[in-house]
N, CA, C and O of each residue as an XYZ file, in Angstrom:
456
protein
N     130.208    101.033    104.256
C     128.825    101.437    104.458
C     128.146    101.533    103.096
O     128.679    102.140    102.167
N     126.980    100.936    102.988
C     126.162    101.025    101.786
C     124.954    101.895    102.098
O     124.004    101.439    102.734
N     124.990    103.141    101.655
C     123.897    104.061    101.949
C     122.804    103.877    100.904
O     123.062    103.867     99.700
N     121.575    103.732    101.398
C     120.402    103.638    100.534
C     119.462    104.785    100.900
O     119.578    105.383    101.969
N     118.529    105.080     99.993
C     117.731    106.294    100.133
C     116.248    106.004     99.973
O     115.833    105.187     99.151
N     115.459    106.705    100.792
C     114.006    106.635    100.724
C     113.472    108.032    100.496
O     113.792    108.955    101.245
N     112.662    108.192     99.466
C     111.961    109.444     99.223
C     110.598    109.317     99.898
O     109.855    108.369     99.646
N     110.283    110.276    100.750
C     109.074    110.167    101.568
C     108.512    111.560    101.845
O     109.258    112.539    101.877
N     107.209    111.647    102.043
C     106.621    112.942    102.388
C     107.107    113.361    103.772
O     107.342    112.529    104.649
N     107.248    114.643    103.938
C     107.689    115.174    105.227
C     106.725    114.749    106.324
O     107.156    114.345    107.404
N     105.419    114.836    106.059
C     104.431    114.469    107.073
C     104.566    113.005    107.480
O     104.505    112.686    108.667
N     104.749    112.115    106.509
C     104.867    110.687    106.819
C     106.117    110.421    107.647
O     106.083    109.615    108.577
N     107.222    111.089    107.319
C     108.458    110.854    108.063
C     108.358    111.417    109.481
O     108.800    110.779    110.436
N     107.785    112.596    109.613
C     107.640    113.188    110.955
C     106.714    112.323    111.822
O     106.952    112.172    113.020
N     105.669    111.761    111.225
C     104.779    110.857    111.961
C     105.536    109.593    112.386
O     105.340    109.086    113.491
N     106.393    109.096    111.510
C     107.191    107.908    111.830
C     108.164    108.210    112.972
O     108.352    107.389    113.870
N     108.769    109.373    112.930
C     109.679    109.753    114.019
C     108.933    109.807    115.350
O     109.439    109.351    116.375
N     107.729    110.368    115.324
C     106.935    110.482    116.545
C     106.507    109.103    117.056
O     106.476    108.864    118.263
N     106.178    108.199    116.126
C     105.708    106.863    116.493
C     106.857    105.899    116.790
O     106.665    104.872    117.441
N     108.053    106.242    116.305
C     109.197    105.358    116.493
C     109.276    104.234    115.480
O     110.061    103.300    115.647
N     108.461    104.314    114.417
C     108.487    103.273    113.388
C     107.937    103.838    112.078
O     106.966    104.595    112.065
N     108.587    103.446    110.975
C     108.097    103.770    109.631
C     107.726    102.444    108.976
O     108.594    101.643    108.629
N     106.415    102.224    108.813
C     105.930    100.984    108.207
C     105.938    101.065    106.689
O     105.839    100.045    106.006
N     106.055    102.287    106.159
C     106.105    102.470    104.713
C     105.028    103.406    104.224
O     104.055    103.692    104.920
N     105.228    103.878    103.001
C     104.238    104.686    102.304
C     103.166    103.745    101.757
O     103.351    102.528    101.789
N     102.056    104.277    101.259
C     101.006    103.398    100.718
C     101.516    102.384     99.687
O     101.092    101.229     99.709
N     102.411    102.789     98.792
C     102.938    101.845     97.797
C     103.759    100.740     98.464
O     103.732     99.592     98.021
N     104.479    101.081     99.514
C     105.258    100.083    100.250
C     104.330     99.070    100.916
O     104.553     97.862    100.840
N     103.299     99.573    101.559
C     102.349     98.692    102.241
C     101.664     97.771    101.237
O     101.444     96.594    101.524
N     101.326     98.295    100.067
C     100.682     97.479     99.032
C     101.624     96.406     98.500
O     101.193     95.292     98.202
N     102.918     96.737     98.377
C     103.891     95.793     97.808
C     104.485     94.841     98.843
O     105.088     93.832     98.477
N     104.325     95.146    100.113
C     104.816     94.256    101.159
C     106.257     94.491    101.561
O     106.842     93.670    102.267
N     106.842     95.598    101.124
C     108.211     95.960    101.512
C     108.397     97.453    101.324
O     107.638     98.096    100.600
N     109.411     98.000    101.979
C     109.726     99.423    101.835
C     110.723     99.579    100.701
O     111.804     98.990    100.720
N     110.347    100.379     99.716
C     111.189    100.646     98.549
C     112.300    101.623     98.913
O     112.046    102.668     99.512
N     113.514    101.285     98.554
C     114.658    102.186     98.663
C     115.323    102.270     97.299
O     115.010    101.492     96.397
N     116.237    103.212     97.152
C     117.038    103.365     95.936
C     118.483    103.608     96.330
O     118.768    104.039     97.447
N     119.385    103.332     95.413
C     120.778    103.715     95.594
C     120.935    105.166     95.144
O     120.008    105.752     94.585
N     122.100    105.737     95.388
C     122.363    107.102     94.933
C     122.223    107.212     93.420
O     121.761    108.233     92.911
N     122.619    106.165     92.700
C     122.535    106.179     91.239
C     121.096    106.040     90.738
O     120.807    106.395     89.595
N     120.204    105.536     91.566
C     118.827    105.265     91.150
C     117.820    106.308     91.621
O     116.736    106.423     91.049
N     118.166    107.066     92.652
C     117.162    107.863     93.349
C     116.574    108.989     92.497
O     115.387    109.286     92.640
N     117.339    109.620     91.633
C     116.781    110.697     90.805
C     115.740    110.145     89.834
O     114.693    110.761     89.633
N     116.018    108.994     89.233
C     115.040    108.379     88.335
C     113.792    107.947     89.098
O     112.676    108.084     88.597
N     113.979    107.430     90.297
C     112.841    107.046     91.140
C     111.973    108.265     91.440
O     110.748    108.198     91.339
N     112.597    109.363     91.803
C     111.846    110.583     92.110
C     111.093    111.073     90.878
O     109.931    111.467     90.977
N     111.747    111.052     89.719
C     111.100    111.507     88.490
C     109.914    110.612     88.114
O     108.891    111.094     87.629
N     110.063    109.325     88.342
C     109.023    108.373     87.947
C     107.846    108.353     88.926
O     106.691    108.277     88.506
N     108.132    108.422     90.218
C     107.080    108.218     91.213
C     106.680    109.464     92.005
O     105.655    109.453     92.687
N     107.472    110.536     91.926
C     107.197    111.723     92.734
C     107.244    113.010     91.911
O     107.437    114.089     92.472
N     107.072    112.916     90.604
C     107.195    114.075     89.712
C     106.319    115.239     90.195
O     105.118    115.092     90.421
N     106.961    116.387     90.343
C     106.256    117.605     90.704
C     105.840    117.713     92.159
O     105.299    118.743     92.561
N     106.071    116.694     92.955
C     105.643    116.731     94.354
C     106.601    117.569     95.190
O     107.822    117.492     95.053
N     106.008    118.357     96.042
C     106.779    119.165     96.977
C     106.632    118.555     98.364
O     105.922    117.565     98.539
N     107.288    119.132     99.328
C     107.219    118.700    100.715
C     107.687    117.254    100.887
O     107.077    116.467    101.611
N     108.785    116.927    100.201
C     109.384    115.605    100.310
C     110.705    115.688    101.058
O     111.353    116.734    101.104
N     111.085    114.564    101.639
C     112.401    114.408    102.250
C     113.128    113.273    101.548
O     112.507    112.327    101.062
N     114.429    113.376    101.502
C     115.273    112.261    101.109
C     115.925    111.769    102.391
O     116.635    112.513    103.067
N     115.673    110.495    102.718
C     116.174    109.897    103.949
C     117.288    108.919    103.586
O     117.096    108.037    102.749
N     118.445    109.074    104.211
C     119.594    108.199    103.981
C     119.702    107.206    105.133
O     119.584    107.572    106.302
N     119.930    105.939    104.779
C     120.040    104.869    105.765
C     121.242    104.006    105.396
O     121.475    103.729    104.220
N     121.998    103.585    106.396
C     123.077    102.623    106.173
C     122.428    101.252    106.038
O     121.931    100.693    107.016
N     122.435    100.713    104.824
C     121.799     99.435    104.559
C     122.344     98.306    105.416
O     121.625     97.346    105.694
N     123.593     98.397    105.841
C     124.212     97.336    106.633
C     123.522     97.141    107.974
O     123.537     96.034    108.514
N     122.915     98.195    108.526
C     122.278     98.067    109.841
C     120.901     97.398    109.750
O     120.296     97.079    110.774
N     120.411     97.189    108.531
C     119.074     96.616    108.359
C     119.078     95.094    108.359
O     118.021     94.466    108.418
N     120.258     94.508    108.295
C     120.383     93.062    108.401
C     119.735     92.300    107.263
O     119.642     92.789    106.137
N     119.288     91.091    107.575
C     118.737     90.187    106.560
C     117.390     90.625    106.015
O     116.925     90.076    105.016
N     116.750     91.606    106.650
C     115.459     92.096    106.156
C     115.626     92.912    104.872
O     114.651     93.150    104.159
N     116.857     93.343    104.572
C     117.128     94.088    103.345
C     117.499     93.111    102.235
O     118.455     92.345    102.357
N     116.741     93.150    101.169
C     116.971     92.278    100.008
C     117.229     93.155     98.780
O     116.607     94.203     98.607
N     118.145     92.712     97.945
C     118.433     93.394     96.679
C     117.741     92.604     95.578
O     118.093     91.457     95.302
N     116.740     93.241     94.947
C     115.902     92.528     93.985
C     115.800     93.294     92.674
O     115.829     94.524     92.663
N     115.680     92.557     91.559
C     115.580     93.220     90.257
C     114.281     94.000     90.120
O     113.217     93.574     90.572
N     114.406     95.144     89.488
C     113.249     95.981     89.203
C     113.456     96.586     87.824
O     113.741     95.860     86.871
N     113.318     97.907     87.700
C     113.430     98.580     86.398
C     114.634     98.094     85.607
O     115.771     98.223     86.059
N     114.390     97.544     84.445
C     115.469     97.146     83.558
C     116.387     96.086     84.147
O     117.510     95.910     83.674
N     115.929     95.383     85.166
C     116.752     94.345     85.780
C     117.728     94.858     86.824
O     118.452     94.067     87.427
N     117.765     96.177     87.052
C     118.662     96.737     88.073
C     118.233     96.244     89.455
O     117.043     96.082     89.721
N     119.201     96.009     90.320
C     118.912     95.577     91.671
C     118.582     96.780     92.552
O     119.348     97.740     92.639
N     117.425     96.702     93.199
C     116.973     97.759     94.098
C     116.901     97.202     95.522
O     116.562     96.035     95.714
N     117.217     98.030     96.515
C     117.099     97.598     97.906
C     115.650     97.662     98.380
O     114.987     98.690     98.246
N     115.170     96.554     98.932
C     113.813     96.452     99.468
C     113.910     95.961    100.908
O     114.585     94.972    101.193
N     113.232     96.657    101.804
C     113.257     96.298    103.211
C     111.968     95.576    103.589
O     110.876     96.138    103.500
N     112.113     94.329    104.010
C     110.975     93.510    104.406
C     110.776     93.551    105.918
O     110.682     92.511    106.571
N     110.714     94.735    106.455
C     110.491     94.963    107.884
C     110.199     96.448    108.061
O     110.548     97.254    107.198
N     109.568     96.814    109.160
C     109.428     98.242    109.441
C     110.808     98.864    109.659
O     111.761     98.178    110.029
N     110.897    100.154    109.426
C     112.154    100.885    109.601
C     112.096    101.713    110.873
O     111.151    102.473    111.085
N     113.090    101.567    111.702
C     113.226    102.434    112.873
C     113.794    103.760    112.374
O     114.904    103.787    111.842
N     113.057    104.862    112.534
C     113.554    106.156    112.041
C     114.916    106.551    112.617
O     115.631    107.354    112.017
N     115.275    105.997    113.764
C     116.587    106.305    114.348
C     117.724    105.709    113.529
O     118.887    106.053    113.740
N     117.397    104.811    112.589
C     118.416    104.239    111.710
C     118.834    105.220    110.611
O     119.823    104.991    109.915
N     118.089    106.298    110.459
C     118.412    107.282    109.423
C     119.717    107.997    109.748
O     119.938    108.447    110.872
N     120.567    108.088    108.745
C     121.792    108.882    108.878
C     121.451    110.359    108.824
O     122.023    111.175    109.546
N     120.511    110.683    107.958
C     120.008    112.046    107.833
C     118.722    112.037    107.017
O     118.430    111.084    106.295
N     117.969    113.111    107.146
C     116.772    113.348    106.336
C     116.841    114.800    105.897
O     116.915    115.707    106.726
N     116.816    115.013    104.588
C     117.009    116.353    104.045
C     115.862    116.717    103.112
O     115.387    115.865    102.362
N     115.408    117.973    103.143
C     114.369    118.393    102.199
C     114.808    118.137    100.763
O     115.975    118.306    100.411
N     113.855    117.731     99.953
C     114.113    117.428     98.541
C     113.305    118.408     97.697
O     112.173    118.117     97.311
N     113.895    119.578     97.409
C     113.150    120.620     96.696
C     113.079    120.351     95.195
O     113.830    119.549     94.639
N     112.150    121.052     94.573
C     112.082    121.046     93.112
C     113.024    122.124     92.593
O     113.086    123.224     93.143
N     113.747    121.802     91.542
C     114.618    122.772     90.894
C     113.819    123.623     89.917
O     112.622    123.399     89.731
N     114.474    124.600     89.291
C     113.793    125.472     88.334
C     113.226    124.716     87.136
O     112.293    125.185     86.484
N     113.792    123.544     86.850
C     113.295    122.748     85.713
C     112.119    121.850     86.103
O     111.606    121.107     85.265
N     111.684    121.912     87.381
C     110.554    121.121     87.837
C     110.922    119.719     88.310
O     110.062    118.964     88.764
N     112.208    119.376     88.200
C     112.681    118.066     88.677
C     113.273    118.253     90.077
O     113.692    119.355     90.433
N     113.305    117.208     90.847
C     113.856    117.298     92.189
C     115.356    117.576     92.125
O     116.076    117.040     91.282
N     115.797    118.427     93.039
C     117.186    118.882     93.061
C     117.969    118.105     94.119
O     117.772    118.292     95.320
N     118.852    117.240     93.653
C     119.663    116.400     94.535
C     121.048    116.984     94.780
O     121.894    116.326     95.386
N     121.298    118.221     94.316
C     122.647    118.771     94.438
C     123.062    118.845     95.913
O     122.306    119.298     96.772
N     124.270    118.393     96.167
C     124.833    118.412     97.502
C     124.386    117.273     98.405
O     124.865    117.157     99.533
N     123.482    116.435     97.929
C     122.943    115.361     98.776
C     123.951    114.224     99.013
O     123.939    113.591    100.069
N     124.806    113.976     98.041
C     125.650    112.784     98.117
C     127.112    113.114     98.334
O     127.981    112.273     98.101
N     127.394    114.335     98.779
C     128.788    114.750     98.992
C     129.383    114.125    100.226
O     130.546    114.373    100.544
């Protein structure tokens, strides 16, 4: 299993669950794919794109269930990032967990990848 992660606002994820589909956040819609990160990439992604934001969830998805719509493409520094070129069925989520800010103001991922 290759678990990939999406950082998303709680409101957007709850709306997706209610609708039965997550088409993406505004940046995803603008770029034409849903941005995901690996466990090794997600903290840097949160720091770069979600600094100081509260009311976020970290959503884990088994990349294998996404089929050919999931592409691994170079991004920051040439690292390969998972990009989904299709809407995401929220039922594909393994879990969705609150992503709080730690005392240092950075998102706290402790216990997320155990």
